[in-house]
C-alpha positions, 0 to 999 in steps of 0.5 A: 627026800626021805620024809616026802618018799621022794627022789632028788631029782624030784625035789629039783623040780618043785621049786619050778612046779610050785611056781607054775601051781601057786604063782611067782609071787607066792614062792617069792614071798614064801622064800623071802620070809624063810631067808629074814627069819634066817637073817633074823636068827643069826641076828638074834643069835650075835645080840641076845643073851642065851635063854633069848637065842634059845626062844628064837632058835626053837620059833625057827626050827618049828616054822622051818626046821624039821618038825615044819618038814615032818608036818607038810611031808604029812601033808604031802603024802595025804595030798597023794593017796587022794590023787 
């Protein structure tokens, strides 16, 4: 919420707003990709050596963790300023 300078209530509404703006297919595809990546990550942690689990974790973090959140917040703020 802080990164986006948004309230909890406004963030709750984003999923519905994204469905209107981007379409159900696009939103569902992104959410499914994130779920699958999470499942893959958990599986990798259970079935791999420590070094390879670390590489998996780094990839997950880059795509779905705090770095991704901060990149998205930066884009959001830039678009908000243009409006």
